[in-house]
ZADO-1210 file (C-alpha; in nm, 4 decimals, padded with zeros to 6 digits):
<atoms>
<atom x="-03.0950" y="-04.5748" z="-04.2059" code="MET" pos="1"/>
<atom x="-03.0835" y="-04.3102" z="-04.4797" code="LEU" pos="2"/>
<atom x="-03.0902" y="-04.0184" z="-04.2408" code="LYS" pos="3"/>
<atom x="-02.7752" y="-04.1031" z="-04.0441" code="PRO" pos="4"/>
<atom x="-02.5958" y="-04.1808" z="-04.3733" code="PHE" pos="5"/>
<atom x="-02.6859" y="-03.8361" z="-04.5102" code="LEU" pos="6"/>
<atom x="-02.5777" y="-03.6674" z="-04.1943" code="LYS" pos="7"/>
<atom x="-02.2422" y="-03.8431" z="-04.2124" code="SER" pos="8"/>
<atom x="-02.2070" y="-03.7366" z="-04.5741" code="LEU" pos="9"/>
<atom x="-02.2748" y="-03.3752" z="-04.4850" code="VAL" pos="10"/>
<atom x="-02.0175" y="-03.3823" z="-04.2071" code="VAL" pos="11"/>
<atom x="-01.7561" y="-03.5470" z="-04.4319" code="LEU" pos="12"/>
<atom x="-01.8260" y="-03.2819" z="-04.6978" code="GLY" pos="13"/>
<atom x="-01.7845" y="-03.0016" z="-04.4429" code="LEU" pos="14"/>
<atom x="-01.4555" y="-03.1471" z="-04.3184" code="ILE" pos="15"/>
<atom x="-01.3186" y="-03.1714" z="-04.6702" code="LEU" pos="16"/>
<atom x="-01.4191" y="-02.8166" z="-04.7522" code="SER" pos="17"/>
<atom x="-01.2483" y="-02.6944" z="-04.4392" code="LEU" pos="18"/>
<atom x="-00.9329" y="-02.8806" z="-04.5101" code="VAL" pos="19"/>
<atom x="-00.9137" y="-02.8075" z="-04.8848" code="LEU" pos="20"/>
<atom x="-01.0796" y="-02.4702" z="-04.8856" code="GLY" pos="21"/>
<atom x="-00.9388" y="-02.1247" z="-04.8378" code="ASP" pos="22"/>
<atom x="-00.7109" y="-02.0719" z="-04.5361" code="ALA" pos="23"/>
<atom x="-00.9033" y="-01.7770" z="-04.4114" code="SER" pos="24"/>
<atom x="-01.2097" y="-01.9849" z="-04.3403" code="SER" pos="25"/>
<atom x="-01.0211" y="-02.2896" z="-04.2143" code="ALA" pos="26"/>
<atom x="-01.0537" y="-02.3983" z="-03.8513" code="LEU" pos="27"/>
<atom x="-00.7120" y="-02.3325" z="-03.6946" code="ALA" pos="28"/>
<atom x="-00.6159" y="-02.4197" z="-03.3402" code="ALA" pos="29"/>
<atom x="-00.5755" y="-02.1111" z="-03.1209" code="ARG" pos="30"/>
<atom x="-00.4532" y="-01.8467" z="-03.3595" code="THR" pos="31"/>
<atom x="-00.3601" y="-01.5319" z="-03.1719" code="GLY" pos="32"/>
<atom x="-00.3061" y="-01.1597" z="-03.2196" code="GLY" pos="33"/>
<atom x="-00.0811" y="-00.9182" z="-03.0324" code="ARG" pos="34"/>
<atom x="-00.0418" y="-00.5439" z="-03.0041" code="ILE" pos="35"/>
<atom x="00.2063" y="-00.3685" z="-02.7758" code="GLY" pos="36"/>
<atom x="00.5420" y="-00.2236" z="-02.6958" code="GLY" pos="37"/>
<atom x="00.7209" y="-00.0031" z="-02.4497" code="GLY" pos="38"/>
<atom x="01.0258" y="00.0046" z="-02.2354" code="SER" pos="39"/>
<atom x="01.1050" y="-00.0372" z="-01.8677" code="PHE" pos="40"/>
<atom x="01.3561" y="00.2444" z="-01.8542" code="SER" pos="41"/>
<atom x="01.3422" y="00.4820" z="-01.5582" code="ALA" pos="42"/>
<atom x="01.0066" y="00.6675" z="-01.5557" code="PRO" pos="43"/>
<atom x="01.0093" y="01.0309" z="-01.6680" code="ARG" pos="44"/>
<atom x="00.9066" y="01.1526" z="-01.3197" code="SER" pos="45"/>
<atom x="01.2032" y="00.9719" z="-01.1640" code="TYR" pos="46"/>
<atom x="01.5038" y="01.1870" z="-01.0720" code="SER" pos="47"/>
<atom x="01.8176" y="01.0501" z="-00.9118" code="ALA" pos="48"/>
<atom x="01.9481" y="01.1947" z="-00.5810" code="PRO" pos="49"/>
<atom x="02.1231" y="01.5215" z="-00.6429" code="SER" pos="50"/>
<atom x="02.4083" y="01.4497" z="-00.4045" code="GLY" pos="51"/>
<atom x="02.3461" y="01.7741" z="-00.2211" code="GLY" pos="52"/>
<atom x="02.3185" y="01.6073" z="00.1168" code="TYR" pos="53"/>
<atom x="02.6231" y="01.6412" z="00.3397" code="SER" pos="54"/>
<atom x="02.7879" y="01.3453" z="00.5041" code="SER" pos="55"/>
<atom x="02.7080" y="01.3026" z="00.8725" code="PRO" pos="56"/>
<atom x="02.8992" y="01.5328" z="01.1023" code="GLY" pos="57"/>
<atom x="03.0189" y="01.7834" z="00.8309" code="TYR" pos="58"/>
<atom x="02.9111" y="02.1184" z="00.7133" code="GLY" pos="59"/>
<atom x="02.9440" y="02.3286" z="01.0282" code="TYR" pos="60"/>
<atom x="03.2412" y="02.5180" z="00.8943" code="GLY" pos="61"/>
<atom x="03.0708" y="02.8463" z="00.9623" code="GLY" pos="62"/>
<atom x="03.0741" y="02.7815" z="01.3377" code="GLY" pos="63"/>
<atom x="02.8700" y="02.9478" z="01.6054" code="TYR" pos="64"/>
<atom x="02.9790" y="03.2943" z="01.7146" code="GLY" pos="65"/>
<atom x="03.3389" y="03.2478" z="01.5985" code="GLY" pos="66"/>
<atom x="03.3809" y="02.8787" z="01.6885" code="TYR" pos="67"/>
<atom x="03.4030" y="02.7704" z="01.3220" code="GLY" pos="68"/>
<atom x="03.7705" y="02.7054" z="01.3728" code="GLY" pos="69"/>
<atom x="03.6974" y="02.3646" z="01.5174" code="TYR" pos="70"/>
<atom x="03.6553" y="02.2405" z="01.1644" code="GLY" pos="71"/>
<atom x="03.3010" y="02.0926" z="01.1815" code="GLY" pos="72"/>
<atom x="03.0191" y="02.0051" z="01.4184" code="GLY" pos="73"/>
<atom x="03.1531" y="01.6577" z="01.4782" code="ILE" pos="74"/>
<atom x="03.4371" y="01.8117" z="01.6784" code="SER" pos="75"/>
<atom x="03.2241" y="01.9451" z="01.9592" code="PHE" pos="76"/>
<atom x="03.1148" y="01.6113" z="02.1131" code="PRO" pos="77"/>
<atom x="03.4687" y="01.4898" z="02.1207" code="PHE" pos="78"/>
<atom x="03.5808" y="01.8090" z="02.3045" code="LEU" pos="79"/>
<atom x="03.3416" y="01.7541" z="02.5899" code="LEU" pos="80"/>
<atom x="03.5638" y="01.5174" z="02.7846" code="PRO" pos="81"/>
<atom x="03.8468" y="01.7715" z="02.7752" code="PHE" pos="82"/>
<atom x="03.6547" y="02.0865" z="02.8545" code="PHE" pos="83"/>
<atom x="03.3781" y="01.9685" z="03.0804" code="GLY" pos="84"/>
<atom x="03.0617" y="02.1623" z="03.1345" code="PHE" pos="85"/>
<atom x="03.1459" y="02.4071" z="03.4064" code="GLY" pos="86"/>
<atom x="03.4847" y="02.5526" z="03.3548" code="GLY" pos="87"/>
<atom x="03.4258" y="02.7842" z="03.0616" code="PHE" pos="88"/>
<atom x="03.1184" y="02.9745" z="03.1616" code="GLY" pos="89"/>
<atom x="02.7492" y="02.9551" z="03.0769" code="GLY" pos="90"/>
<atom x="02.7806" y="03.0864" z="02.7164" code="LEU" pos="91"/>
<atom x="03.0325" y="02.8225" z="02.6113" code="PHE" pos="92"/>
<atom x="02.8242" y="02.5506" z="02.7684" code="THR" pos="93"/>
<atom x="02.5149" y="02.6707" z="02.5766" code="ILE" pos="94"/>
<atom x="02.7096" y="02.6674" z="02.2468" code="LEU" pos="95"/>
<atom x="02.8295" y="02.3158" z="02.3126" code="ILE" pos="96"/>
<atom x="02.4703" y="02.1984" z="02.3713" code="PHE" pos="97"/>
<atom x="02.3640" y="02.3729" z="02.0513" code="ILE" pos="98"/>
<atom x="02.6442" y="02.2017" z="01.8612" code="ALA" pos="99"/>
<atom x="02.5454" y="01.8656" z="02.0009" code="ILE" pos="100"/>
<atom x="02.1793" y="01.9187" z="01.9101" code="ALA" pos="101"/>
<atom x="02.2608" y="02.0259" z="01.5591" code="ASN" pos="102"/>
<atom x="02.4979" y="01.7374" z="01.5160" code="PHE" pos="103"/>
<atom x="02.2176" y="01.4861" z="01.6183" code="LEU" pos="104"/>
<atom x="01.9618" y="01.6634" z="01.4003" code="VAL" pos="105"/>
<atom x="02.1843" y="01.6541" z="01.0931" code="ARG" pos="106"/>
<atom x="02.2781" y="01.2948" z="01.1520" code="SER" pos="107"/>
<atom x="01.9108" y="01.1938" z="01.1660" code="VAL" pos="108"/>
<atom x="01.8423" y="01.3944" z="00.8492" code="ARG" pos="109"/>
<atom x="02.1314" y="01.2322" z="00.6680" code="ASN" pos="110"/>
<atom x="02.0100" y="00.8807" z="00.7629" code="ILE" pos="111"/>
<atom x="01.6639" y="00.9724" z="00.6367" code="GLY" pos="112"/>
<atom x="01.8089" y="01.1167" z="00.3151" code="SER" pos="113"/>
<atom x="02.0045" y="00.7968" z="00.2541" code="SER" pos="114"/>
<atom x="01.6890" y="00.5882" z="00.2978" code="GLU" pos="115"/>
<atom x="01.5008" y="00.8214" z="00.0611" code="GLN" pos="116"/>
<atom x="01.7833" y="00.7948" z="-00.1863" code="GLY" pos="117"/>
<atom x="01.7558" y="00.4126" z="-00.1837" code="LEU" pos="118"/>
<atom x="01.3783" y="00.4405" z="-00.2390" code="SER" pos="119"/>
<atom x="01.4272" y="00.6889" z="-00.5284" code="ILE" pos="120"/>
<atom x="01.6980" y="00.4695" z="-00.6762" code="GLY" pos="121"/>
<atom x="01.4496" y="00.1837" z="-00.7038" code="SER" pos="122"/>
<atom x="01.1215" y="00.3397" z="-00.8249" code="PRO" pos="123"/>
<atom x="00.8065" y="00.1256" z="-00.7672" code="GLN" pos="124"/>
<atom x="00.6414" y="-00.0166" z="-01.0725" code="ILE" pos="125"/>
<atom x="00.3109" y="-00.2070" z="-01.0899" code="SER" pos="126"/>
<atom x="00.2486" y="-00.4897" z="-01.3372" code="VAL" pos="127"/>
<atom x="-00.1176" y="-00.5754" z="-01.4003" code="GLY" pos="128"/>
<atom x="-00.3222" y="-00.8187" z="-01.6071" code="LYS" pos="129"/>
<atom x="-00.6860" y="-00.8258" z="-01.7015" code="VAL" pos="130"/>
<atom x="-00.8336" y="-01.1203" z="-01.8894" code="GLN" pos="131"/>
<atom x="-01.1819" y="-01.1505" z="-02.0349" code="VAL" pos="132"/>
<atom x="-01.3593" y="-01.4502" z="-02.1904" code="GLY" pos="133"/>
<atom x="-01.6428" y="-01.3657" z="-02.4224" code="LEU" pos="134"/>
<atom x="-01.8968" y="-01.5599" z="-02.6252" code="LEU" pos="135"/>
<atom x="-01.7838" y="-01.5932" z="-02.9870" code="ALA" pos="136"/>
<atom x="-02.0976" y="-01.4058" z="-03.0954" code="SER" pos="137"/>
<atom x="-01.9004" y="-01.0959" z="-02.9953" code="ALA" pos="138"/>
<atom x="-01.7134" y="-01.1119" z="-03.3295" code="ARG" pos="139"/>
<atom x="-01.6994" y="-00.7368" z="-03.3305" code="TYR" pos="140"/>
<atom x="-01.4156" y="-00.7609" z="-03.0747" code="LEU" pos="141"/>
<atom x="-01.2066" y="-00.9774" z="-03.3034" code="GLN" pos="142"/>
<atom x="-01.2635" y="-00.7299" z="-03.5896" code="LYS" pos="143"/>
<atom x="-01.1906" y="-00.4253" z="-03.3718" code="ASP" pos="144"/>
<atom x="-00.8627" y="-00.5661" z="-03.2384" code="LEU" pos="145"/>
<atom x="-00.7517" y="-00.6813" z="-03.5833" code="ASN" pos="146"/>
<atom x="-00.8093" y="-00.3243" z="-03.7186" code="GLU" pos="147"/>
<atom x="-00.6365" y="-00.1687" z="-03.4190" code="LEU" pos="148"/>
<atom x="-00.3335" y="-00.3863" z="-03.4765" code="ALA" pos="149"/>
<atom x="-00.3121" y="-00.2763" z="-03.8404" code="LEU" pos="150"/>
<atom x="-00.3336" y="00.0951" z="-03.7699" code="ARG" pos="151"/>
<atom x="-00.1871" y="00.1465" z="-03.4220" code="ALA" pos="152"/>
<atom x="00.1367" y="00.3437" z="-03.3634" code="ASP" pos="153"/>
<atom x="00.3021" y="00.1384" z="-03.0900" code="THR" pos="154"/>
<atom x="00.6358" y="00.3203" z="-03.1109" code="SER" pos="155"/>
<atom x="00.5321" y="00.6218" z="-02.8971" code="THR" pos="156"/>
<atom x="00.3965" y="00.6545" z="-02.5423" code="PRO" pos="157"/>
<atom x="00.0847" y="00.8305" z="-02.6617" code="GLN" pos="158"/>
<atom x="00.0259" y="00.5625" z="-02.9306" code="GLY" pos="159"/>
<atom x="00.0547" y="00.2851" z="-02.6756" code="ARG" pos="160"/>
<atom x="-00.1766" y="00.4672" z="-02.4387" code="ALA" pos="161"/>
<atom x="-00.4281" y="00.4931" z="-02.7231" code="ASN" pos="162"/>
<atom x="-00.3964" y="00.1165" z="-02.7806" code="VAL" pos="163"/>
<atom x="-00.4681" y="00.0527" z="-02.4152" code="LEU" pos="164"/>
<atom x="-00.7695" y="00.2831" z="-02.4143" code="GLN" pos="165"/>
<atom x="-00.9227" y="00.1482" z="-02.7323" code="GLU" pos="166"/>
<atom x="-00.8732" y="-00.2153" z="-02.6330" code="ALA" pos="167"/>
<atom x="-01.0299" y="-00.1502" z="-02.2944" code="SER" pos="168"/>
<atom x="-01.3192" y="00.0335" z="-02.4585" code="LEU" pos="169"/>
<atom x="-01.3784" y="-00.2457" z="-02.7072" code="ALA" pos="170"/>
<atom x="-01.4136" y="-00.4931" z="-02.4147" code="LEU" pos="171"/>
<atom x="-01.6375" y="-00.2552" z="-02.2176" code="LEU" pos="172"/>
<atom x="-01.8813" y="-00.1969" z="-02.5061" code="ARG" pos="173"/>
<atom x="-02.0764" y="-00.5250" z="-02.4809" code="HIS" pos="174"/>
<atom x="-02.0788" y="-00.6718" z="-02.1284" code="PRO" pos="175"/>
<atom x="-02.3656" y="-00.8977" z="-02.2245" code="GLU" pos="176"/>
<atom x="-02.1068" y="-01.1171" z="-02.4012" code="TYR" pos="177"/>
<atom x="-01.8798" y="-01.1486" z="-02.0937" code="TRP" pos="178"/>
<atom x="-01.8589" y="-01.5086" z="-01.9541" code="VAL" pos="179"/>
<atom x="-01.5215" y="-01.5187" z="-01.7758" code="TYR" pos="180"/>
<atom x="-01.2820" y="-01.2747" z="-01.6184" code="GLY" pos="181"/>
<atom x="-00.9744" y="-01.2417" z="-01.3980" code="MET" pos="182"/>
<atom x="-00.7279" y="-00.9822" z="-01.2766" code="THR" pos="183"/>
<atom x="-00.3805" y="-00.9909" z="-01.1291" code="GLU" pos="184"/>
<atom x="-00.1435" y="-00.7156" z="-01.0172" code="SER" pos="185"/>
<atom x="00.1888" y="-00.6954" z="-00.8498" code="GLN" pos="186"/>
<atom x="00.3943" y="-00.4035" z="-00.7216" code="LYS" pos="187"/>
<atom x="00.7656" y="-00.4462" z="-00.7630" code="THR" pos="188"/>
<atom x="01.0944" y="-00.2689" z="-00.8340" code="SER" pos="189"/>
<atom x="01.1878" y="-00.1418" z="-01.1790" code="LEU" pos="190"/>
<atom x="01.4387" y="-00.4202" z="-01.2270" code="ASP" pos="191"/>
<atom x="01.1868" y="-00.6948" z="-01.1477" code="SER" pos="192"/>
<atom x="00.8921" y="-00.5404" z="-01.3289" code="ALA" pos="193"/>
<atom x="01.0203" y="-00.6134" z="-01.6752" code="GLU" pos="194"/>
<atom x="01.0816" y="-00.9794" z="-01.5900" code="ALA" pos="195"/>
<atom x="00.7314" y="-01.0210" z="-01.4547" code="LYS" pos="196"/>
<atom x="00.5750" y="-00.8408" z="-01.7516" code="PHE" pos="197"/>
<atom x="00.7652" y="-01.0586" z="-01.9987" code="ASN" pos="198"/>
<atom x="00.6739" y="-01.3748" z="-01.8030" code="GLN" pos="199"/>
<atom x="00.3061" y="-01.2966" z="-01.8195" code="TRP" pos="200"/>
<atom x="00.3158" y="-01.2028" z="-02.1875" code="ALA" pos="201"/>
<atom x="00.5116" y="-01.5121" z="-02.2828" code="LEU" pos="202"/>
<atom x="00.2738" y="-01.7337" z="-02.0853" code="THR" pos="203"/>
<atom x="-00.0193" y="-01.6001" z="-02.2844" code="GLU" pos="204"/>
<atom x="00.1583" y="-01.6184" z="-02.6168" code="ARG" pos="205"/>
<atom x="00.2551" y="-01.9799" z="-02.5522" code="SER" pos="206"/>
<atom x="-00.1142" y="-02.0648" z="-02.5544" code="LYS" pos="207"/>
<atom x="-00.1322" y="-01.9734" z="-02.9301" code="PHE" pos="208"/>
<atom x="-00.0331" y="-02.2333" z="-03.1761" code="THR" pos="209"/>
<atom x="00.0080" y="-01.9552" z="-03.4302" code="GLN" pos="210"/>
<atom x="00.0617" y="-01.5825" z="-03.3872" code="GLU" pos="211"/>
<atom x="-00.1116" y="-01.4697" z="-03.7054" code="THR" pos="212"/>
<atom x="-00.1135" y="-01.0871" z="-03.6443" code="LEU" pos="213"/>
<atom x="00.1319" y="-00.8815" z="-03.4459" code="SER" pos="214"/>
<atom x="00.2110" y="-00.5113" z="-03.4078" code="ASN" pos="215"/>
<atom x="00.4841" y="-00.4654" z="-03.1439" code="VAL" pos="216"/>
<atom x="00.6936" y="-00.1501" z="-03.1308" code="ASN" pos="217"/>
<atom x="00.5506" y="-00.0663" z="-03.4738" code="ASN" pos="218"/>
<atom x="00.6802" y="-00.3892" z="-03.6325" code="LEU" pos="219"/>
<atom x="00.3761" y="-00.5284" z="-03.8103" code="LEU" pos="220"/>
<atom x="00.3744" y="-00.8958" z="-03.9100" code="THR" pos="221"/>
<atom x="00.0892" y="-01.0987" z="-04.0600" code="GLU" pos="222"/>
<atom x="00.0634" y="-01.4687" z="-04.1143" code="GLY" pos="223"/>
<atom x="-00.1896" y="-01.7168" z="-04.2546" code="GLU" pos="224"/>
<atom x="-00.3598" y="-01.9715" z="-04.0332" code="ALA" pos="225"/>
<atom x="-00.2509" y="-02.3225" z="-04.1132" code="THR" pos="226"/>
<atom x="-00.5226" y="-02.5553" z="-04.2510" code="ARG" pos="227"/>
<atom x="-00.5997" y="-02.8336" z="-04.0121" code="PRO" pos="228"/>
<atom x="-00.5460" y="-03.1994" z="-04.1074" code="SER" pos="229"/>
<atom x="-00.8450" y="-03.4242" z="-04.1622" code="LEU" pos="230"/>
<atom x="-00.8411" y="-03.5715" z="-03.8073" code="PRO" pos="231"/>
<atom x="-00.7932" y="-03.2342" z="-03.6543" code="GLU" pos="232"/>
<atom x="-01.0832" y="-03.0846" z="-03.8436" code="ALA" pos="233"/>
<atom x="-01.3032" y="-03.3745" z="-03.7457" code="ALA" pos="234"/>
<atom x="-01.2093" y="-03.3341" z="-03.3801" code="GLY" pos="235"/>
<atom x="-01.2772" y="-02.9637" z="-03.3856" code="GLN" pos="236"/>
<atom x="-01.6193" y="-03.0114" z="-03.5453" code="LEU" pos="237"/>
<atom x="-01.7045" y="-03.2720" z="-03.2765" code="ALA" pos="238"/>
<atom x="-01.5987" y="-03.0316" z="-03.0006" code="LYS" pos="239"/>
<atom x="-01.7982" y="-02.7403" z="-03.1575" code="LEU" pos="240"/>
<atom x="-02.1033" y="-02.9663" z="-03.1667" code="ASP" pos="241"/>
<atom x="-02.0709" y="-03.0382" z="-02.7888" code="GLU" pos="242"/>
<atom x="-01.9689" y="-02.6976" z="-02.6547" code="SER" pos="243"/>
<atom x="-01.9917" y="-02.3277" z="-02.7192" code="GLY" pos="244"/>
<atom x="-01.7333" y="-02.0965" z="-02.8829" code="GLU" pos="245"/>
<atom x="-01.5391" y="-01.8284" z="-02.7055" code="TYR" pos="246"/>
<atom x="-01.2961" y="-01.5421" z="-02.7466" code="LEU" pos="247"/>
<atom x="-01.0231" y="-01.4581" z="-02.4982" code="ILE" pos="248"/>
<atom x="-00.8645" y="-01.1165" z="-02.4631" code="ALA" pos="249"/>
<atom x="-00.5836" y="-01.0300" z="-02.2274" code="THR" pos="250"/>
<atom x="-00.4312" y="-00.6878" z="-02.1438" code="ILE" pos="251"/>
<atom x="-00.1001" y="-00.6659" z="-01.9642" code="ILE" pos="252"/>
<atom x="00.0491" y="-00.3366" z="-01.8462" code="VAL" pos="253"/>
<atom x="00.3525" y="-00.2024" z="-01.6684" code="GLY" pos="254"/>
<atom x="00.2837" y="00.1349" z="-01.4998" code="VAL" pos="255"/>
<atom x="00.4655" y="00.3752" z="-01.2763" code="GLU" pos="256"/>
<atom x="00.3351" y="00.3774" z="-00.9154" code="GLY" pos="257"/>
<atom x="00.0310" y="00.1982" z="-00.7719" code="GLN" pos="258"/>
<atom x="-00.2158" y="00.0021" z="-00.9838" code="LEU" pos="259"/>
<atom x="-00.5226" y="-00.1286" z="-00.7884" code="ASP" pos="260"/>
<atom x="-00.7143" y="-00.3884" z="-00.9810" code="LEU" pos="261"/>
<atom x="-01.0160" y="-00.5489" z="-00.8086" code="PRO" pos="262"/>
<atom x="-01.0427" y="-00.9255" z="-00.7814" code="LYS" pos="263"/>
<atom x="-01.3063" y="-01.0446" z="-01.0192" code="VAL" pos="264"/>
<atom x="-01.6159" y="-01.1978" z="-00.8587" code="ASN" pos="265"/>
<atom x="-01.8799" y="-01.0500" z="-01.0860" code="ASP" pos="266"/>
<atom x="-01.9288" y="-00.8377" z="-01.3948" code="SER" pos="267"/>
<atom x="-01.9041" y="-00.5101" z="-01.2002" code="GLN" pos="268"/>
<atom x="-01.5555" y="-00.6022" z="-01.0740" code="ASP" pos="269"/>
<atom x="-01.4517" y="-00.6775" z="-01.4355" code="LEU" pos="270"/>
<atom x="-01.5958" y="-00.3450" z="-01.5530" code="ARG" pos="271"/>
<atom x="-01.4049" y="-00.1594" z="-01.2746" code="ASN" pos="272"/>
<atom x="-01.0803" y="-00.3288" z="-01.3732" code="ALA" pos="273"/>
<atom x="-01.1166" y="-00.2427" z="-01.7416" code="LEU" pos="274"/>
<atom x="-01.2033" y="00.1171" z="-01.6598" code="GLN" pos="275"/>
<atom x="-00.8952" y="00.1411" z="-01.4424" code="THR" pos="276"/>
<atom x="-00.6776" y="00.0211" z="-01.7305" code="LEU" pos="277"/>
<atom x="-00.8428" y="00.2550" z="-01.9738" code="GLY" pos="278"/>
<atom x="-00.7725" y="00.5499" z="-01.7464" code="GLY" pos="279"/>
<atom x="-00.3940" y="00.4997" z="-01.7431" code="ILE" pos="280"/>
<atom x="-00.2233" y="00.7933" z="-01.9121" code="GLY" pos="281"/>
<atom x="00.0896" y="00.7920" z="-02.1304" code="SER" pos="282"/>
<atom x="00.2861" y="00.9616" z="-01.8535" code="ASP" pos="283"/>
<atom x="00.2494" y="00.6522" z="-01.6335" code="ARG" pos="284"/>
<atom x="00.2335" y="00.3677" z="-01.8941" code="LEU" pos="285"/>
<atom x="00.5742" y="00.2023" z="-01.9486" code="LEU" pos="286"/>
<atom x="00.4635" y="-00.0999" z="-02.1493" code="ALA" pos="287"/>
<atom x="00.1469" y="-00.2698" z="-02.2728" code="VAL" pos="288"/>
<atom x="00.0533" y="-00.5962" z="-02.4459" code="GLU" pos="289"/>
<atom x="-00.2955" y="-00.6697" z="-02.5840" code="VAL" pos="290"/>
<atom x="-00.3317" y="-01.0347" z="-02.6788" code="LEU" pos="291"/>
<atom x="-00.6429" y="-01.2122" z="-02.8140" code="TRP" pos="292"/>
<atom x="-00.7373" y="-01.5553" z="-02.9389" code="SER" pos="293"/>
<atom x="-00.8650" y="-01.6610" z="-03.1803" code="PRO" pos="294"/>
<atom x="-00.7373" y="-01.4108" z="-03.4291" code="GLN" pos="295"/>
<atom x="-00.7974" y="-01.5867" z="-03.7619" code="ALA" pos="296"/>
<atom x="-01.1492" y="-01.5770" z="-03.9029" code="GLU" pos="297"/>
<atom x="-01.3272" y="-01.9051" z="-03.8429" code="GLY" pos="298"/>
<atom x="-01.0993" y="-02.0154" z="-03.5617" code="ASP" pos="299"/>
<atom x="-01.2691" y="-02.0857" z="-03.2272" code="THR" pos="300"/>
<atom x="-01.2039" y="-02.1797" z="-02.8647" code="LEU" pos="301"/>
<atom x="-01.4299" y="-02.4253" z="-02.6922" code="THR" pos="302"/>
<atom x="-01.5095" y="-02.4624" z="-02.3242" code="SER" pos="303"/>
<atom x="-01.2557" y="-02.7507" z="-02.3170" code="ASP" pos="304"/>
<atom x="-00.9902" y="-02.5108" z="-02.4462" code="ASP" pos="305"/>
<atom x="-01.0827" y="-02.2589" z="-02.1841" code="ILE" pos="306"/>
<atom x="-01.0546" y="-02.5081" z="-01.9019" code="LEU" pos="307"/>
<atom x="-00.7230" y="-02.6400" z="-02.0261" code="ALA" pos="308"/>
<atom x="-00.5461" y="-02.3170" z="-02.1141" code="ALA" pos="309"/>
<atom x="-00.7127" y="-02.0619" z="-01.8810" code="TYR" pos="310"/>
<atom x="-00.7804" y="-02.2350" z="-01.5511" code="PRO" pos="311"/>
<atom x="-00.7776" y="-01.9088" z="-01.3497" code="ASN" pos="312"/>
<atom x="-01.0736" y="-01.7500" z="-01.5209" code="LEU" pos="313"/>
<atom x="-01.3828" y="-01.7012" z="-01.3114" code="LYS" pos="314"/>
<atom x="-01.7490" y="-01.7015" z="-01.4300" code="LEU" pos="315"/>
<atom x="-01.8974" y="-01.3537" z="-01.4187" code="VAL" pos="316"/>
</atoms>
């Protein structure tokens, strides 16, 4: 009888210390951190059509052997019904056929140029996401990402590329802590890419009850984790007693051109995906968001949290 009573007393004391103690050590529900920035303006390698292509049927003002006076290659086909093929000698007939051939070639070229112009006018952008669930014993990751958020320059392309590389490297360092993973990528137009990127980022941010550390476009904000109420603390302790603790890290990117991310079926697929992200240079990277939870010290995610908030994760 005494043993259960003592155990209850210890649990009650722990709950009270968590609720009344310092906020940094309090259990807080799904605190989150965020690093990122960028812009979905036209990529630097993009150049609009120069307008140097002629309209179909024009541009033959020089003529052939003195026949420039007809005012353009489009004139020759319309002259055929009037002149015929046999009345003006072999040379004139040959010139007419040359004019027809050039007219057709230029028309095809102009059609191709128009199609190319449409393609250039809407450059292809890829939006990708890699998500990793780790055992909470990988506390180094939480520390590394916190430090990265505090010192990163997210206002420049090179600074954002460094954030992407360092975050990918931090996740690659200790694969023995990987438990879950997933990837997703989509190739779309420049106009649609920003909407998709923002949708994915907002979806992940909505899973945080508090965003306690943020560095986006070099705007750094820090907040304190809210102390839980007595019932919340008791519930969290009960969950921790029944299940393990986890960390979730998500990287979302918008890049120029193709981005091939393998579907995650095992740890090697996850490694390949992280290496692909880490290899993206500043010349292709348009925007990046690195999000992780929990961010506050002492905060945890349980297996129940993972199942509820991250149903697409796969065991690796």
